[in-house]
C-alpha positions in Angstrom: 55.5 -38.6 -233.7 53.0 -36.7 -235.9 49.6 -37.9 -236.2 48.0 -38.4 -239.5 44.3 -38.3 -240.4 44.6 -40.1 -243.8 46.9 -41.2 -246.3 46.6 -39.8 -249.7 47.0 -41.8 -253.0 47.1 -39.7 -256.0 43.1 -38.4 -255.9 42.1 -41.4 -253.5 42.0 -40.7 -249.8 41.9 -43.7 -247.5 40.3 -42.9 -244.1 42.3 -44.2 -241.2 40.8 -46.0 -238.2 40.2 -42.9 -236.4 38.6 -41.1 -238.9 36.1 -44.5 -239.4 35.5 -44.4 -235.8 34.9 -40.7 -235.8 32.2 -40.9 -238.9 30.5 -44.0 -237.5 30.4 -42.3 -234.0 28.5 -38.8 -235.7 26.1 -41.2 -237.7 25.1 -43.4 -234.7 24.9 -40.7 -232.8 22.4 -38.9 -235.1 20.4 -42.0 -235.3 19.9 -42.2 -231.6 19.7 -38.7 -231.0 16.6 -38.7 -233.4 13.2 -38.5 -231.4 11.4 -41.6 -231.6 7.3 -41.6 -230.9 6.5 -44.4 -228.8 3.5 -45.9 -231.3 0.6 -48.2 -230.4 -2.1 -48.9 -232.0 -5.2 -46.7 -232.6 -9.1 -47.1 -233.1 -10.0 -49.5 -236.0 -13.6 -49.9 -237.1 -14.5 -53.4 -237.3 -18.2 -53.5 -238.2 -21.2 -51.1 -238.4 -24.8 -51.5 -239.1 -28.0 -49.3 -239.0 -31.5 -50.2 -238.9 -34.8 -48.3 -238.4 -36.6 -51.1 -236.5 -38.4 -51.6 -233.1 -36.2 -53.4 -230.0 -33.6 -55.0 -230.1 -31.1 -52.8 -232.1 -29.8 -54.3 -235.2 -27.5 -57.4 -234.6 -23.7 -57.1 -235.1 -20.6 -59.6 -234.9 -18.6 -57.4 -232.0 -15.9 -60.1 -232.0 -12.6 -58.5 -231.6 -14.0 -55.3 -230.2 -13.5 -53.4 -227.3 -15.8 -50.7 -228.0 -19.1 -50.6 -228.8 -21.1 -47.3 -229.7 -25.0 -47.4 -229.9 -26.5 -43.9 -231.9 -29.9 -43.6 -231.5 -32.1 -41.0 -233.1 -35.6 -40.7 -232.8 -38.8 -38.3 -233.2 -40.0 -37.4 -229.6 -39.1 -35.6 -226.4 -36.3 -36.7 -224.5 -38.4 -38.4 -221.9 -39.5 -40.7 -224.8 -35.7 -42.0 -225.1 -35.3 -45.5 -225.0 -33.0 -47.4 -222.4 -31.4 -50.3 -222.8 -31.6 -53.6 -221.0 -29.1 -56.8 -220.6 -28.0 -57.4 -224.0 -27.7 -60.7 -225.6 -24.5 -61.5 -224.5 -25.1 -60.7 -220.9 -23.8 -57.3 -220.6 -25.9 -55.6 -217.8 -27.8 -51.9 -218.9 -25.4 -50.6 -216.1 -22.6 -51.4 -218.3 -23.7 -48.7 -221.2 -22.7 -45.1 -220.5 -25.6 -42.9 -221.6 -24.3 -39.5 -223.4 -27.4 -37.0 -224.0 -30.3 -36.8 -225.1 -30.5 -33.8 -226.7 -33.6 -32.4 -227.8 -35.3 -29.1 -228.1 -37.8 -29.7 -225.5 -41.0 -30.5 -228.3 -41.7 -33.5 -230.2 -39.2 -33.2 -232.4 -35.6 -34.4 -233.3 -33.5 -36.4 -230.5 -30.1 -37.7 -230.5 -28.5 -40.0 -227.8 -25.1 -42.2 -227.6 -24.7 -45.5 -225.8 -21.2 -46.7 -224.9 -19.9 -50.0 -224.0 -16.3 -50.5 -223.1 -14.9 -53.8 -222.2 -17.4 -56.5 -221.5 -18.5 -59.3 -223.5 -18.3 -59.2 -227.3 -18.9 -61.5 -230.0 -21.5 -62.7 -232.9 -25.0 -61.9 -232.6 -24.7 -58.7 -230.6 -28.0 -57.1 -229.7 -29.4 -54.7 -227.5 -33.1 -54.8 -226.3 -34.3 -51.6 -225.3 -37.6 -50.4 -223.1 -39.6 -47.6 -224.2 -41.9 -46.6 -227.2 -40.9 -49.0 -230.1 -41.0 -48.3 -233.8 -39.9 -44.7 -233.7 -35.9 -44.9 -233.4 -33.1 -45.3 -236.1 -30.4 -47.4 -234.7 -26.5 -47.1 -235.5 -24.1 -49.8 -234.1 -20.3 -49.5 -234.9 -17.9 -51.6 -233.1 -14.1 -50.8 -232.8 -10.6 -51.7 -231.3 -8.0 -49.8 -229.7 -9.9 -48.1 -227.2 -8.6 -47.1 -223.5 -10.1 -48.6 -220.4 -12.2 -45.3 -219.8 -12.3 -43.9 -223.4 -14.9 -41.5 -222.9 -13.2 -38.0 -223.2 -15.3 -34.8 -224.7 -18.8 -34.2 -225.5 -21.4 -31.5 -226.5 -24.5 -31.4 -228.1 -27.7 -29.0 -229.4 -30.9 -29.1 -231.0 -32.5 -26.2 -233.2 -35.2 -24.0 -231.5 -37.1 -24.2 -235.1 -37.0 -25.3 -238.4 -33.2 -24.8 -239.9 -31.0 -26.5 -242.6 -27.7 -26.7 -240.6 -26.5 -27.6 -237.1 -23.6 -28.0 -235.4 -23.3 -30.2 -232.1 -21.0 -27.7 -230.2 -16.9 -27.5 -230.3 -15.0 -30.1 -228.5 -11.1 -30.2 -228.0 -10.0 -33.8 -227.5 -7.1 -33.7 -224.9 -5.1 -36.5 -226.1 -4.1 -37.6 -230.0 -5.4 -40.5 -231.7 -8.8 -39.9 -230.7 -12.0 -41.2 -232.1 -14.8 -38.6 -232.7 -18.2 -39.6 -233.5 -21.0 -37.2 -234.6 -24.8 -37.9 -234.7 -27.4 -35.8 -236.6 -31.2 -36.2 -236.3 -33.6 -34.7 -238.9 -37.4 -34.3 -238.2 -37.6 -34.3 -242.3 -40.4 -33.8 -244.6 -40.0 -35.0 -247.5 -38.2 -38.1 -247.1 -36.0 -37.2 -250.3 -33.6 -35.1 -248.1 -30.0 -35.7 -248.2 -27.0 -34.3 -245.7 -23.5 -33.7 -245.7 -21.1 -33.1 -242.9 -17.9 -30.9 -243.1 -14.6 -31.0 -240.7 -13.2 -34.0 -242.6 -15.6 -36.2 -241.0 -16.6 -39.8 -242.9 -20.2 -40.9 -243.1 -20.9 -44.0 -241.4 -24.4 -44.5 -242.0 -27.4 -42.5 -243.3 -30.8 -44.0 -243.2 -34.6 -42.9 -243.2 -37.4 -43.9 -240.8 -40.5 -44.9 -242.2 -42.6 -43.1 -239.5 -42.9 -39.3 -239.1 -40.5 -38.4 -241.9 -37.1 -38.3 -240.4 -33.5 -39.2 -241.0 -30.3 -40.1 -239.1 -26.9 -39.9 -239.4 -23.7 -41.0 -238.1 -20.0 -39.7 -239.0 -16.4 -40.2 -237.5 -13.0 -39.1 -237.6 -9.7 -39.8 -235.8 -7.8 -37.1 -235.1 -3.9 -37.8 -235.4 -3.4 -34.4 -233.5 -5.5 -33.4 -230.9 -7.6 -30.0 -232.0 -11.0 -28.4 -231.5 -13.6 -29.9 -233.8 -17.1 -28.8 -234.5 -18.7 -30.2 -237.7 -21.4 -28.6 -239.3 -24.4 -31.0 -240.6 -26.2 -29.4 -243.7 -29.9 -30.9 -244.9 -31.5 -30.6 -248.3 -34.7 -29.0 -249.1 -37.2 -27.6 -246.6 -35.9 -26.7 -243.2 -37.0 -28.7 -240.3 -36.0 -29.1 -236.5 -32.4 -30.8 -236.2 -30.6 -32.3 -233.3 -26.7 -33.3 -233.1 -24.2 -34.4 -230.8 -20.5 -35.3 -230.8 -18.2 -37.2 -228.7 -14.5 -38.0 -228.6 -12.9 -41.3 -227.3 -9.5 -42.1 -226.5 -7.2 -44.9 -227.7 -4.7 -47.0 -226.3 -2.1 -44.9 -227.9 -4.1 -41.6 -226.8 -3.1 -42.4 -223.0 0.6 -41.9 -223.9 -0.1 -38.4 -224.6 2.2 -38.9 -227.7 5.4 -38.7 -225.5 8.5 -38.5 -227.4 11.5 -40.7 -226.0 15.2 -39.8 -226.8 18.0 -42.2 -225.9 21.5 -41.3 -226.0 24.7 -43.7 -225.8 28.1 -42.6 -225.6 30.3 -42.3 -228.5 34.0 -42.2 -229.6 
Protein backbone atom coordinates (compact mmCIF):
# COMPACT_ATOMS: atom_id res chain seq x y z
CA UNK A 1 0.00 0.00 0.00
CA UNK A 2 1.35 3.40 -0.93
CA UNK A 3 1.51 6.04 1.86
CA UNK A 4 0.19 9.40 0.84
CA UNK A 5 1.62 12.48 2.52
CA UNK A 6 -1.16 14.77 1.38
CA UNK A 7 -4.06 14.93 -1.04
CA UNK A 8 -4.26 17.57 -3.76
CA UNK A 9 -7.54 19.26 -4.68
CA UNK A 10 -6.74 21.54 -7.54
CA UNK A 11 -4.33 24.20 -6.31
CA UNK A 12 -5.23 23.56 -2.67
CA UNK A 13 -3.59 20.84 -0.64
CA UNK A 14 -4.94 19.36 2.55
CA UNK A 15 -2.34 17.98 5.00
CA UNK A 16 -2.91 14.53 6.36
CA UNK A 17 -2.98 13.70 10.06
CA UNK A 18 0.67 12.68 9.84
CA UNK A 19 1.59 16.06 8.34
CA UNK A 20 -0.22 17.87 11.13
CA UNK A 21 1.52 15.86 13.80
CA UNK A 22 4.92 16.40 12.23
CA UNK A 23 4.32 20.13 11.89
CA UNK A 24 2.94 20.47 15.41
CA UNK A 25 5.81 18.43 16.81
CA UNK A 26 8.35 20.69 15.13
CA UNK A 27 6.70 23.84 16.42
CA UNK A 28 6.42 22.48 19.94
CA UNK A 29 9.97 21.21 19.93
CA UNK A 30 11.28 24.57 18.74
CA UNK A 31 9.41 26.35 21.49
CA UNK A 32 10.47 23.94 24.19
CA UNK A 33 14.08 23.93 23.10
CA UNK A 34 14.33 27.72 23.11
CA UNK A 35 16.37 28.98 26.07
CA UNK A 36 14.38 30.43 28.91
CA UNK A 37 16.17 32.59 31.45
CA UNK A 38 15.09 32.08 35.04
CA UNK A 39 13.93 35.50 36.11
CA UNK A 40 13.41 36.96 39.56
CA UNK A 41 12.88 40.42 40.92
CA UNK A 42 15.89 42.71 40.79
CA UNK A 43 16.38 45.94 42.73
CA UNK A 44 13.61 48.48 43.18
CA UNK A 45 14.35 51.94 44.55
CA UNK A 46 11.62 52.67 47.08
CA UNK A 47 12.62 56.04 48.56
CA UNK A 48 15.62 58.29 49.11
CA UNK A 49 16.36 61.39 51.16
CA UNK A 50 19.33 63.73 51.66
CA UNK A 51 20.09 66.41 54.24
CA UNK A 52 23.04 68.21 55.81
CA UNK A 53 21.96 68.14 59.41
CA UNK A 54 23.50 66.80 62.61
CA UNK A 55 22.58 63.43 64.13
CA UNK A 56 20.32 61.61 63.45
CA UNK A 57 20.11 60.96 59.72
CA UNK A 58 17.05 62.40 57.94
CA UNK A 59 13.89 60.37 58.49
CA UNK A 60 12.85 57.95 55.77
CA UNK A 61 9.98 55.49 55.40
CA UNK A 62 11.77 52.18 54.80
CA UNK A 63 8.57 50.10 54.72
CA UNK A 64 8.90 47.26 52.21
CA UNK A 65 12.67 47.54 51.99
CA UNK A 66 15.26 44.86 52.67
CA UNK A 67 18.31 47.07 52.05
CA UNK A 68 19.22 50.48 53.46
CA UNK A 69 22.27 52.37 52.17
CA UNK A 70 23.50 55.34 54.20
CA UNK A 71 26.10 57.41 52.36
CA UNK A 72 27.99 59.94 54.45
CA UNK A 73 30.28 62.72 53.23
CA UNK A 74 32.11 65.27 55.33
CA UNK A 75 35.10 67.52 55.60
CA UNK A 76 37.66 66.03 57.94
CA UNK A 77 40.11 63.23 58.43
CA UNK A 78 38.92 59.63 58.33
CA UNK A 79 39.19 59.49 62.12
CA UNK A 80 36.40 62.08 62.26
CA UNK A 81 33.86 59.79 60.63
CA UNK A 82 30.68 59.31 62.62
CA UNK A 83 29.62 55.82 63.69
CA UNK A 84 26.00 54.61 63.89
CA UNK A 85 24.18 53.80 67.08
CA UNK A 86 21.05 51.69 67.58
CA UNK A 87 18.56 53.14 65.11
CA UNK A 88 14.99 54.30 65.67
CA UNK A 89 13.58 50.86 64.76
CA UNK A 90 15.87 48.91 67.09
CA UNK A 91 18.52 47.76 64.61
CA UNK A 92 21.81 47.58 66.51
CA UNK A 93 24.90 49.45 65.38
CA UNK A 94 26.50 46.07 64.71
CA UNK A 95 23.85 45.39 62.05
CA UNK A 96 25.31 48.16 59.89
CA UNK A 97 28.29 47.17 57.72
CA UNK A 98 30.86 49.94 57.26
CA UNK A 99 32.47 50.49 53.84
CA UNK A 100 35.43 52.88 53.81
CA UNK A 101 36.20 55.57 54.78
CA UNK A 102 38.36 57.10 52.03
CA UNK A 103 40.32 60.26 52.71
CA UNK A 104 43.72 61.60 51.64
CA UNK A 105 44.91 61.84 55.22
CA UNK A 106 44.25 65.55 55.55
CA UNK A 107 41.38 67.68 56.78
CA UNK A 108 39.62 67.29 53.43
CA UNK A 109 36.83 65.45 51.62
CA UNK A 110 35.87 62.08 53.14
CA UNK A 111 33.39 59.38 52.07
CA UNK A 112 31.96 56.36 53.92
CA UNK A 113 28.97 54.07 53.36
CA UNK A 114 26.97 52.05 55.92
CA UNK A 115 24.76 49.16 54.81
CA UNK A 116 21.82 47.49 56.56
CA UNK A 117 20.35 44.30 55.06
CA UNK A 118 17.38 42.53 56.62
CA UNK A 119 16.64 43.81 60.08
CA UNK A 120 13.60 45.92 60.88
CA UNK A 121 12.21 48.44 58.39
CA UNK A 122 9.31 50.86 58.69
CA UNK A 123 8.23 54.49 58.88
CA UNK A 124 10.27 57.11 60.68
CA UNK A 125 13.56 55.28 60.15
CA UNK A 126 16.48 57.37 61.44
CA UNK A 127 20.05 56.51 62.45
CA UNK A 128 21.67 58.43 65.32
CA UNK A 129 25.42 58.61 65.14
CA UNK A 130 28.30 59.56 67.36
CA UNK A 131 31.20 61.82 66.48
CA UNK A 132 31.44 65.50 65.53
CA UNK A 133 27.99 66.73 64.53
CA UNK A 134 27.01 69.33 61.98
CA UNK A 135 29.69 68.64 59.38
CA UNK A 136 28.10 65.70 57.55
CA UNK A 137 25.93 65.45 54.46
CA UNK A 138 23.69 62.41 54.77
CA UNK A 139 22.19 60.40 51.89
CA UNK A 140 19.84 57.53 52.72
CA UNK A 141 18.16 55.25 50.17
CA UNK A 142 16.05 52.13 50.69
CA UNK A 143 15.67 49.28 48.22
CA UNK A 144 13.91 45.96 47.81
CA UNK A 145 15.24 42.89 46.02
CA UNK A 146 18.62 42.47 47.73
CA UNK A 147 20.34 39.16 48.37
CA UNK A 148 20.75 38.04 51.98
CA UNK A 149 24.48 38.91 51.77
CA UNK A 150 24.34 41.74 49.25
CA UNK A 151 27.74 43.45 49.38
CA UNK A 152 29.91 42.36 46.47
CA UNK A 153 32.69 44.60 45.13
CA UNK A 154 33.98 47.99 46.33
CA UNK A 155 36.71 50.55 45.73
CA UNK A 156 37.51 54.10 46.72
CA UNK A 157 40.04 56.89 46.35
CA UNK A 158 40.86 60.42 47.50
CA UNK A 159 42.84 63.03 45.60
CA UNK A 160 46.24 64.05 46.90
CA UNK A 161 45.48 67.69 46.07
CA UNK A 162 43.12 69.94 44.18
CA UNK A 163 41.48 68.26 41.18
CA UNK A 164 38.39 68.64 38.98
CA UNK A 165 37.72 64.96 38.29
CA UNK A 166 38.01 61.73 40.23
CA UNK A 167 37.29 58.04 39.76
CA UNK A 168 36.62 55.74 42.73
CA UNK A 169 38.42 52.80 41.10
CA UNK A 170 37.28 50.03 38.80
CA UNK A 171 35.09 47.19 40.04
CA UNK A 172 33.52 44.28 38.19
CA UNK A 173 30.36 42.91 39.81
CA UNK A 174 30.40 39.12 39.89
CA UNK A 175 26.73 38.68 38.95
CA UNK A 176 24.17 40.25 36.62
CA UNK A 177 21.40 42.48 38.00
CA UNK A 178 23.60 44.14 40.62
CA UNK A 179 23.00 47.59 42.06
CA UNK A 180 26.02 49.91 41.87
CA UNK A 181 26.22 52.94 44.16
CA UNK A 182 28.84 55.68 43.70
CA UNK A 183 29.48 58.47 46.23
CA UNK A 184 31.37 61.76 45.82
CA UNK A 185 32.59 64.26 48.41
CA UNK A 186 33.84 67.64 47.20
CA UNK A 187 35.68 70.05 49.48
CA UNK A 188 34.27 72.80 47.30
CA UNK A 189 34.67 76.52 47.25
CA UNK A 190 32.65 78.42 46.13
CA UNK A 191 29.36 76.66 46.82
CA UNK A 192 27.95 77.13 43.32
CA UNK A 193 30.01 74.25 41.92
CA UNK A 194 28.07 71.64 39.97
CA UNK A 195 28.83 67.97 39.44
CA UNK A 196 28.21 65.28 36.86
CA UNK A 197 28.96 61.59 36.51
CA UNK A 198 29.32 59.30 33.50
CA UNK A 199 29.19 55.50 32.96
CA UNK A 200 25.40 55.68 32.49
CA UNK A 201 24.90 56.35 36.18
CA UNK A 202 21.83 58.23 37.40
CA UNK A 203 22.16 61.02 39.96
CA UNK A 204 20.20 60.23 43.09
CA UNK A 205 20.97 63.28 45.26
CA UNK A 206 23.41 66.20 45.18
CA UNK A 207 23.46 68.70 48.05
CA UNK A 208 25.70 71.35 49.55
CA UNK A 209 26.78 71.60 53.15
CA UNK A 210 26.25 74.97 54.86
CA UNK A 211 29.64 74.60 56.51
CA UNK A 212 33.11 74.65 54.98
CA UNK A 213 31.77 74.90 51.42
CA UNK A 214 31.60 71.30 50.38
CA UNK A 215 29.14 69.13 48.49
CA UNK A 216 28.15 65.49 48.26
CA UNK A 217 26.62 63.48 45.43
CA UNK A 218 25.22 59.95 45.11
CA UNK A 219 24.58 58.14 41.82
CA UNK A 220 23.47 54.62 40.94
CA UNK A 221 22.94 52.13 38.15
CA UNK A 222 21.54 48.61 37.95
CA UNK A 223 23.61 46.44 35.64
CA UNK A 224 21.63 43.86 33.68
CA UNK A 225 24.93 42.22 32.72
CA UNK A 226 28.02 42.18 34.90
CA UNK A 227 30.69 44.50 33.50
CA UNK A 228 33.60 46.59 34.75
CA UNK A 229 32.61 50.08 35.87
CA UNK A 230 34.70 53.05 37.03
CA UNK A 231 32.64 56.26 36.76
CA UNK A 232 34.25 59.67 36.48
CA UNK A 233 32.87 62.45 38.67
CA UNK A 234 33.46 65.92 37.20
CA UNK A 235 33.23 69.17 39.17
CA UNK A 236 33.03 72.64 37.65
CA UNK A 237 34.93 75.70 38.80
CA UNK A 238 38.06 75.90 40.92
CA UNK A 239 39.73 72.57 41.59
CA UNK A 240 39.51 71.21 45.12
CA UNK A 241 40.15 67.97 47.07
CA UNK A 242 37.76 65.16 46.05
CA UNK A 243 37.01 61.71 47.42
CA UNK A 244 34.86 58.98 45.89
CA UNK A 245 33.86 55.38 46.44
CA UNK A 246 31.81 52.71 44.69
CA UNK A 247 30.03 49.57 45.95
CA UNK A 248 28.05 46.88 44.14
CA UNK A 249 25.21 44.87 45.69
CA UNK A 250 23.79 41.50 44.71
CA UNK A 251 20.07 41.12 44.11
CA UNK A 252 17.89 38.07 44.62
CA UNK A 253 18.18 37.38 40.89
CA UNK A 254 21.95 37.98 40.95
CA UNK A 255 22.51 34.89 43.09
CA UNK A 256 21.19 32.63 40.31
CA UNK A 257 24.03 33.81 38.09
CA UNK A 258 21.59 34.26 35.21
CA UNK A 259 21.58 30.53 34.50
CA UNK A 260 19.78 29.35 31.37
CA UNK A 261 17.50 26.36 31.63
CA UNK A 262 16.40 24.12 28.73
CA UNK A 263 13.54 21.66 28.80
CA UNK A 264 13.12 19.00 26.12
CA UNK A 265 10.23 16.61 25.69
CA UNK A 266 9.79 13.88 23.17
CA UNK A 267 7.80 14.62 20.05
CA UNK A 268 6.32 12.68 17.17
